[in-house]
C-alpha positions as CSV (number, residue, x, y, z in Angstrom):
1,X,37.0,-68.6,32.2
2,X,34.5,-69.5,34.9
3,X,34.5,-66.0,36.3
4,X,33.9,-64.7,32.8
5,X,30.9,-66.9,32.3
6,X,29.5,-65.8,35.7
7,X,30.0,-62.1,34.8
8,X,28.4,-62.7,31.4
9,X,25.4,-64.3,32.9
10,X,25.1,-61.5,35.4
11,X,25.2,-59.0,32.6
12,X,22.6,-60.9,30.7
13,X,20.4,-60.9,33.8
14,X,20.8,-57.2,34.2
15,X,19.9,-56.6,30.5
16,X,16.8,-58.7,30.8
17,X,15.7,-56.8,33.9
18,X,16.2,-53.5,32.1
19,X,14.0,-54.6,29.2
20,X,11.3,-56.0,31.5
21,X,11.5,-52.8,33.6
22,X,9.8,-50.8,30.7
23,X,7.0,-48.8,32.4
24,X,3.6,-48.8,30.7
25,X,1.8,-45.5,30.7
26,X,-1.9,-45.9,29.6
27,X,-3.0,-42.5,28.3
28,X,-6.7,-41.8,27.6
29,X,-8.3,-39.0,25.6
30,X,-11.6,-38.3,23.9
31,X,-10.6,-37.2,20.4
32,X,-11.4,-39.1,17.2
33,X,-8.3,-40.2,15.3
34,X,-9.0,-37.7,12.5
35,X,-8.7,-34.7,14.9
36,X,-5.5,-32.7,14.5
37,X,-4.7,-32.8,18.2
38,X,-5.1,-36.5,18.3
39,X,-2.3,-36.6,15.8
40,X,-0.2,-34.4,18.1
41,X,-0.8,-36.7,21.0
42,X,0.4,-39.6,19.0
43,X,3.5,-37.7,18.0
44,X,4.0,-36.7,21.7
45,X,3.7,-40.4,22.7
46,X,6.5,-41.4,20.2
47,X,8.8,-38.6,21.4
48,X,8.2,-39.6,25.1
49,X,9.4,-43.1,24.3
50,X,12.3,-41.9,22.4
51,X,13.5,-39.4,24.9
52,X,13.0,-41.8,27.8
53,X,15.3,-44.3,26.0
54,X,12.6,-46.9,26.1
55,X,11.8,-46.6,29.8
56,X,8.2,-45.4,29.2
57,X,5.9,-47.4,27.0
58,X,3.1,-45.0,26.1
59,X,-0.2,-46.6,25.2
60,X,-2.6,-44.1,23.7
61,X,-6.4,-44.8,23.9
62,X,-8.3,-42.2,21.9
63,X,-12.1,-41.7,21.2
64,X,-12.9,-42.4,24.9
65,X,-12.1,-46.1,24.3
66,X,-10.4,-46.6,27.7
67,X,-12.1,-44.1,30.0
68,X,-15.0,-41.7,29.4
69,X,-14.1,-38.1,28.7
70,X,-15.7,-36.8,32.0
71,X,-14.0,-39.6,34.1
72,X,-10.4,-39.0,32.9
73,X,-9.3,-36.7,35.7
74,X,-10.6,-38.8,38.5
75,X,-9.3,-42.1,36.9
76,X,-5.8,-40.6,36.8
77,X,-6.0,-39.2,40.3
78,X,-7.1,-42.6,41.6
79,X,-4.3,-44.5,39.8
80,X,-6.8,-46.4,37.6
81,X,-4.7,-45.2,34.6
82,X,-1.5,-43.4,34.5
83,X,-2.2,-40.5,32.1
84,X,-4.9,-38.6,30.3
85,X,-5.6,-35.5,28.2
86,X,-8.6,-33.3,28.9
87,X,-10.0,-30.3,27.2
88,X,-9.9,-27.3,29.6
89,X,-13.6,-26.9,30.1
90,X,-13.8,-30.4,31.5
91,X,-12.0,-29.0,34.6
92,X,-14.9,-26.6,35.1
93,X,-16.0,-27.9,38.5
94,X,-12.7,-29.5,39.7
95,X,-10.5,-26.5,38.8
96,X,-12.7,-23.6,37.4
97,X,-9.7,-21.4,36.7
98,X,-8.6,-23.7,33.9
99,X,-11.6,-22.5,32.0
100,X,-10.5,-18.8,31.8
101,X,-9.7,-19.1,28.2
102,X,-13.3,-19.6,27.2
103,X,-13.9,-16.0,28.2
104,X,-15.8,-14.8,25.1
105,X,-13.5,-13.1,22.6
106,X,-10.6,-12.7,25.0
107,X,-7.7,-14.9,23.8
108,X,-7.2,-14.6,20.0
109,X,-3.4,-13.8,20.1
110,X,-1.5,-16.9,19.0
111,X,1.7,-15.8,20.8
112,X,0.0,-16.6,24.0
113,X,0.0,-20.3,23.0
114,X,3.5,-20.4,21.3
115,X,5.1,-19.2,24.5
116,X,2.8,-21.1,26.9
117,X,4.7,-24.2,28.1
118,X,7.5,-22.4,30.1
119,X,5.5,-19.3,31.0
120,X,4.5,-18.0,34.5
121,X,0.9,-18.5,33.5
122,X,1.5,-22.2,32.8
123,X,3.5,-22.7,35.9
124,X,0.7,-21.1,37.9
125,X,-1.8,-23.6,36.5
126,X,0.7,-26.4,37.0
127,X,0.7,-25.6,40.7
128,X,-3.1,-25.5,40.7
129,X,-3.3,-28.9,39.0
130,X,-0.7,-30.3,41.5
131,X,-3.1,-29.1,44.3
132,X,-5.7,-31.5,42.8
133,X,-3.3,-34.4,43.1
134,X,-2.0,-34.6,39.5
135,X,1.2,-33.7,37.6
136,X,0.8,-31.7,34.4
137,X,3.1,-32.7,31.5
138,X,1.7,-31.1,28.4
139,X,-0.3,-28.1,27.1
140,X,-1.8,-28.5,23.7
141,X,-3.6,-25.5,22.1
142,X,-6.6,-26.6,20.0
143,X,-8.2,-23.5,18.6
144,X,-9.2,-19.8,18.9
145,X,-11.8,-20.2,16.3
146,X,-15.1,-21.8,16.9
147,X,-18.6,-22.3,15.3
148,X,-22.1,-22.0,16.5
149,X,-24.1,-24.7,14.8
150,X,-27.8,-24.9,14.1
151,X,-30.3,-26.5,11.7
152,X,-32.5,-24.4,9.5
153,X,-31.1,-21.0,10.5
154,X,-27.9,-19.1,11.1
155,X,-27.0,-17.9,14.6
156,X,-25.6,-14.4,14.2
157,X,-27.4,-11.8,16.4
158,X,-28.2,-12.2,20.1
159,X,-31.9,-12.5,19.2
160,X,-31.1,-15.6,17.1
161,X,-30.2,-17.6,20.2
162,X,-33.5,-17.1,22.0
163,X,-34.8,-20.4,23.3
164,X,-32.1,-22.5,21.6
165,X,-31.0,-25.6,23.4
166,X,-27.3,-25.4,23.0
167,X,-24.3,-27.5,24.0
168,X,-22.7,-25.8,27.0
169,X,-19.1,-25.8,28.2
170,X,-18.6,-24.5,31.7
171,X,-20.8,-22.8,34.3
172,X,-19.3,-19.4,33.4
173,X,-19.6,-19.9,29.7
174,X,-23.1,-21.3,30.1
175,X,-24.0,-18.0,31.9
176,X,-22.9,-16.2,28.8
177,X,-25.1,-18.4,26.6
178,X,-27.9,-17.8,29.0
179,X,-27.5,-14.1,28.6
180,X,-28.2,-14.5,24.9
181,X,-31.4,-16.3,25.8
182,X,-30.1,-19.9,25.0
183,X,-30.7,-22.9,27.2
184,X,-27.2,-24.6,27.7
185,X,-26.5,-28.2,28.4
186,X,-22.9,-29.1,29.2
187,X,-21.6,-32.3,27.6
188,X,-18.3,-33.6,26.2
189,X,-17.7,-33.4,22.5
190,X,-18.0,-37.1,22.1
191,X,-21.7,-36.9,23.1
192,X,-22.7,-33.9,21.0
193,X,-23.3,-35.6,17.6
194,X,-25.9,-38.0,19.1
195,X,-27.5,-35.2,21.1
196,X,-27.9,-33.2,17.9
197,X,-29.1,-36.2,15.9
198,X,-31.8,-37.0,18.4
199,X,-32.9,-33.4,19.2
200,X,-31.7,-33.4,22.8
201,X,-30.1,-30.1,21.8
202,X,-30.7,-27.8,18.9
203,X,-27.2,-26.6,18.3
204,X,-23.7,-26.6,19.6
205,X,-20.5,-24.6,19.9
206,X,-17.3,-26.4,19.0
207,X,-13.9,-25.9,17.4
208,X,-14.3,-25.4,13.6
209,X,-12.0,-28.4,12.9
210,X,-13.8,-30.5,15.4
211,X,-17.1,-29.8,13.5
212,X,-15.4,-31.5,10.5
213,X,-13.7,-34.3,12.4
214,X,-16.9,-35.2,14.3
215,X,-19.1,-34.9,11.1
216,X,-21.5,-32.3,12.6
217,X,-22.4,-31.5,9.1
218,X,-24.5,-34.7,8.9
219,X,-26.9,-33.4,11.6
220,X,-26.6,-29.6,11.3
221,X,-26.7,-27.4,8.2
222,X,-25.8,-23.9,9.4
223,X,-22.4,-22.9,10.9
224,X,-21.5,-19.4,12.2
225,X,-17.7,-19.0,12.5
226,X,-16.8,-16.8,15.6
227,X,-13.5,-16.1,17.4
228,X,-15.4,-16.6,20.6
229,X,-13.3,-19.0,22.7
230,X,-9.8,-20.4,22.9
231,X,-9.6,-24.1,23.8
232,X,-6.7,-26.3,24.8
233,X,-6.0,-29.8,26.0
234,X,-3.6,-30.6,28.9
235,X,-1.9,-33.9,29.5
236,X,-1.4,-35.0,33.1
237,X,-0.1,-38.1,35.0
238,X,-0.6,-39.7,38.3
239,X,2.0,-38.3,40.9
240,X,2.9,-41.7,42.2
241,X,3.6,-42.9,38.7
242,X,5.6,-39.7,38.0
243,X,7.7,-40.1,41.2
244,X,8.5,-43.7,40.2
245,X,10.1,-42.7,37.0
246,X,13.8,-42.2,36.6
247,X,15.2,-38.6,36.1
248,X,15.5,-39.5,32.4
249,X,11.8,-40.5,32.3
250,X,10.6,-37.3,34.0
251,X,12.8,-35.2,31.7
252,X,11.4,-37.0,28.7
253,X,7.9,-36.0,29.7
254,X,8.9,-32.4,30.2
255,X,10.8,-32.1,26.9
256,X,8.2,-33.9,24.9
257,X,5.5,-31.6,26.4
258,X,7.5,-28.6,25.4
259,X,7.9,-29.7,21.8
260,X,4.3,-30.9,21.5
261,X,3.0,-27.4,22.6
262,X,4.6,-26.0,19.4
263,X,3.4,-28.9,17.3
264,X,-0.1,-28.2,18.6
265,X,-0.1,-24.5,17.5
266,X,1.2,-25.5,14.0
267,X,-1.5,-28.2,13.7
268,X,-4.2,-25.9,15.0
269,X,-3.4,-23.0,12.6
270,X,-3.5,-25.4,9.7
271,X,-6.8,-26.9,10.9
272,X,-8.3,-23.4,11.5
273,X,-7.4,-22.2,8.1
274,X,-8.7,-25.3,6.3
275,X,-11.9,-26.1,8.3
276,X,-14.3,-23.5,6.9
277,X,-13.8,-24.7,3.3
278,X,-14.0,-28.3,4.5
279,X,-17.4,-27.6,6.0
280,X,-18.6,-25.8,2.8
281,X,-17.5,-28.8,0.8
282,X,-20.1,-30.8,2.7
283,X,-22.9,-28.7,1.3
284,X,-23.7,-26.7,4.5
285,X,-24.0,-23.0,5.0
286,X,-21.0,-21.4,6.6
287,X,-21.1,-17.8,7.6
288,X,-18.1,-15.8,9.2
289,X,-19.4,-13.1,11.4
290,X,-18.3,-9.5,10.8
291,X,-16.5,-7.4,13.5
292,X,-19.7,-5.6,14.3
293,X,-21.6,-8.8,14.6
294,X,-19.0,-10.3,16.9
295,X,-18.9,-7.1,19.0
296,X,-22.7,-7.4,19.5
297,X,-22.4,-10.9,20.8
298,X,-19.4,-10.0,23.0
299,X,-21.3,-7.1,24.6
300,X,-23.9,-9.5,25.9
301,X,-21.8,-12.6,26.6
302,X,-18.7,-11.2,28.3
303,X,-20.2,-9.3,31.2
304,X,-22.2,-12.5,32.1
305,X,-19.1,-14.7,31.8
306,X,-17.0,-12.3,34.0
307,X,-19.6,-12.1,36.7
308,X,-19.9,-15.9,36.8
309,X,-16.2,-16.7,36.7
310,X,-15.5,-14.3,39.6
311,X,-17.7,-16.5,41.8
312,X,-15.9,-19.7,40.6
313,X,-12.2,-18.8,40.5
314,X,-10.8,-16.3,43.1
315,X,-7.4,-16.1,41.4
316,X,-8.7,-15.5,37.8
317,X,-7.5,-11.9,37.8
318,X,-3.9,-13.0,38.6
319,X,-4.0,-15.5,35.8
320,X,-5.3,-13.0,33.3
321,X,-2.4,-10.7,34.1
322,X,0.1,-13.5,33.6
323,X,-1.5,-14.3,30.2
324,X,-1.3,-10.7,29.2
325,X,2.5,-10.9,29.5
326,X,2.5,-13.4,26.6
327,X,0.9,-11.2,24.0
328,X,2.7,-10.2,20.8
329,X,3.6,-6.7,21.9
330,X,5.7,-7.7,24.9
């Protein structure tokens, strides 16, 4: 009996240790709670906890409530937090090749994103991210539809952009805006509303759904819908944190990321379809550019972007080839 009591106490102690060994993973992102991808991140967090059998306690901090959007990458690399999600153009100076999908009018095929997680293109970028001291765990497509916003006029032709102070994205994309005659100023999405409201900038480019979620219609009244850029978020963790997880924990992150990649495409397609009418319902003017109007913008923007990207990312051509392999006809 005494031995039985001792063994039971030992078993209880081991159980208590297992419960207390739950690993917190603070995960920062910039998106407001109403954004479709914020919902995907919440769902991803629940799936990580489930698949890790309780090993990982995912604590999501949205709307830049834990770390500012532009500080997420360095905060994770320095082990100040364990995890973050960043939109791809926020890697512009740290890892310029991540911004290749903002090449004007280049990435409209949704099959690129449905097949992304386990693709050679994703693995290529995973290696690039690892070289910056981080472990990538999720790829979340956001949109291949965007809007140019303005007040008092519609942005349709290259001439319409002359002298406009516009929200920029990356050095290469800003070069494309500059070719239109605009004056770009790069900033995270969380700062744009205030910049528009105070006249720091005259207009912006953003995801159509984000224009609704961030209530841009309160400070802008003209929205030009263009398939100009593709945008994605990626989730990444600190390598020391990742190495300290069990095999089950690491596998949970991989599987949850694979599933979330498809959820993100589903959420994005629904948001893209609904967003123009949601904007119109706010009483603003929404115009969807014709093929000819888009071609006129592309003819000015794309050469300037390509020239700038070649100076930023030496391996951009290789990545573009890998992305081509994901298109619908292959």
